[in-house]
Structures are given as structure tokens and as C-alpha cells.
N, C-alpha and C positions, 0 to 999 in steps of 0.2 A: 687700397689696402696697404698696410704698413709692413715693414720687414718682419716684425715679430709675428704677425698673423700668418704670413706665408710660410714661415718655418714651422709653425705649429700644425698646420694642416698637412695631411699626408695625401699623397697622390694614390690613385688606384693601383698603380704599378708597384709601389712599395708595400701596399697591403697584400697584393698577390704574392710578393716575394716572402714576406713574413709568414703568410698562411702556408706557403709551399714548404718553408723550412720546418714549421711545426708539424706538418703532415709527414714529412720525411723522417723527422725524429720519432714520431709515434710509430711509424711503420718499422723503423729500425728497432725500437724497443719491443715491439710485437714479435719481430723475427727472433730477437735474442731470447725472449721469453719462451717462444715456441721451441727453439732449438734446445734450451735448457730442459724444458719439459720432456722432450723426446729423449734426451740423453738420460735423464732420471728414470724414465719409463724403461729404457733399454737395460740400465743397470739393475733395476728392480726385477725385471723379468729374468735377467741372467742369474741373479741370486736365487730366485724362485726355482729355476731349472736346476741349479746346483743342489739346492735343498731337496728337490724331488729325486735327483739321482742318488743322493746320500740315503734317503729313506728307502729307495729301491734296493740299494746295496745292503743296507742293514736288515732288510726283510728276509734275506736268505742266509743260510748257515755259511755258505762259501763267502758271501760278502762280509759277514761278521769276522770270519777267519782272516780275510784280507785286511780288514781294518785293524785287527789285533796285530798282524804281522807288520803293518805300517807303523803302528805305535811302538812296537819293539824295535824296529829299525831306527826310528827317530830317537828313541831313548838311548839305544846303543851308540848312535852317532854322537850324542851329547856326552856320554860317559867316555867315549873314545878320545875326546878332546882333553879329558882330565887325566886319563891313565891309559896304559897299554892293556889291551884286551886279548884274550885267547883267540886264535885264528882257526878257521876250518870247521867251525860248528855254529849252529844256530842256538842261541840261548833261549831259555824259558823265562818268562817274566810274570811276576805277581805283584799286586798292590797291597800295601800294609793297610789293614782296616782298623785293627785294635792294637795300637802300638804299646799301650800300657800293659795289656795282658801278655803280649809277646815278650816284653822286657822282663817280666817276672819269671818267664819260663826259660829264656835263653839270653846270655850276655850279648850275643850278636846283635840283638835288637834294643840294647839299652839306650841308645841315642836316636832311635827311630821315632818318627812322627807319622800320624795317619796321612796317607797319600804317598808315602815313600814307595819306591819301586825296588823289588828284589829281583836281580838278574842272576840266573843260575846257568853256569856253563858246566854241563854234566861230565863231559870227557875230561875237561881240565880240572874238575873238582873244585870249582871256585864259585863262591856266592858273593854278590856285590849288593850293598844297600846304598841306594841313591836317592837323594832328595831333589826332585825336579824344581821345586819352588826356589830353593837356594842355589841350585845347580852345583851341588857338592856331593862327593862320594863320602858317605857317612861311615861305612865299614866294609872291609873286604876280609873274607876268611875262607878256609877250605871247608868242604862238607863231605859227608859220608852217605853213600847210598847203600843200604843194607841188602837190598835185593835188586835184581836186574830191572832196568827200565824197559818200557815197551819198545818194540822195533821203531816206532815212529819218532822216538827220541823224547817223548813226553814222560812224565813221571806218573805212574798209575797208582791206584789206591793201595797196592801191596808194597810199594816202595816207600822208604822213609828217607827224607832229605833233612839232615840235621847239621846246621852250622856248628862249628867247634866240636864236632863229633860227640855231642852230649845229648842224651834223650830228653824229651820234654818231661817236666816235673810229674812224677807219678807214673811215668811210662818206662817200660823196659824195652831193650832192643830185641828181645826174643818174641816170637809170635806163638800164640797158643793154637794148637790144632783143634778143630771142632769136628766131632763125629756126628754127621747128620742123622745117623740111625738112632742116636740117643736123644731122648727128650730132656732138655735141661731143667724143665719145671719139676719132673718126677724125681730127679736125683737129689 
């Protein structure tokens, strides 16, 4: 045999070595894939459990109230980075739904957009209009409560909160007393 022929032929030992390396690489790739699959499954299960907890939380009135409180705290924290806020009271928050209509009724809402938040500090008589998308305070003004608020600190249906101390268009600040003994249809 010539030298060229001996270099081209492989010995059984070198075939075993190359076969062993390929097997080890395949096993390593299999382990990496298995580990990745387990990690992905764990994360998916964790997200599922978190979603399940959120659904259970929102299923109860107490849970809904807690979520609302968390949203108020988060919004107040963001506004607190932009301006000094009243201390010692929990604010009430509402979301602007129809900004165009509100803007025609009160100047306080003239620069409002749908989705803006109105934060009301009743004791401090302060209303704040905040745009969470732009992270800006749109307007701040005093407000008037015509009648006492409920003991819980929320505004009930008999109270009027009016920024700029102006009533809504076509609305007066006086309440009409209704006599339940009289039938309004027969009058």
C-alpha cells in the first residue's frame, strides 16, 4: 500500500471517536432543548396561575375595590412626581369617557381627551385632570361640593362636584324638593 492509501483509510478507533463526539453533541442539544421546554412550560404555567388569581380577584366586589384602589395609588404616584399633592386624604378617581361633551359643559375639561383621569381631593377642594398616555397634568382647579359627602368619603348622588364652581349647562345649583304624596302626572 502506498502512503496516500493509508492516510485515506480510517481506523476503527477514529470512527468510534467521531461517532462518540456526534452522540455527545446530540445528547447535549437534546438536554438544552429539554431544559428550554421545561423553562417555557414553567413560565406559561406561572402566567396562567397569575391570570387565574386576577380572575378570582375580579370576581368579588372586594377584589374589584382593591384593584380600583391599586389603580388610584399608581395614578397618584405618577401625578405626585409631577406636582405636590394634598396629604392626609384618599382621593376619588374617575375616567373621562366623553371629553368633547364635558368640554362644552365646563372649561375645566377643555383640553381633556378620552381616557384622562380626574383625581378629586374632597377635603383640599382640588380637582386634577391627568393624561396618563402623555404623563402630564392637563388642568388643576378648585371645586365645590354643594352638599355633604357620605361618611365613607365618596361623593353620593345628592352631592355635586363642579370644577370652577360653575354648574353644568342648563343645570342650577338648587335642588327641587319632590313631594311623594303628589302625582306629577295629574298636576
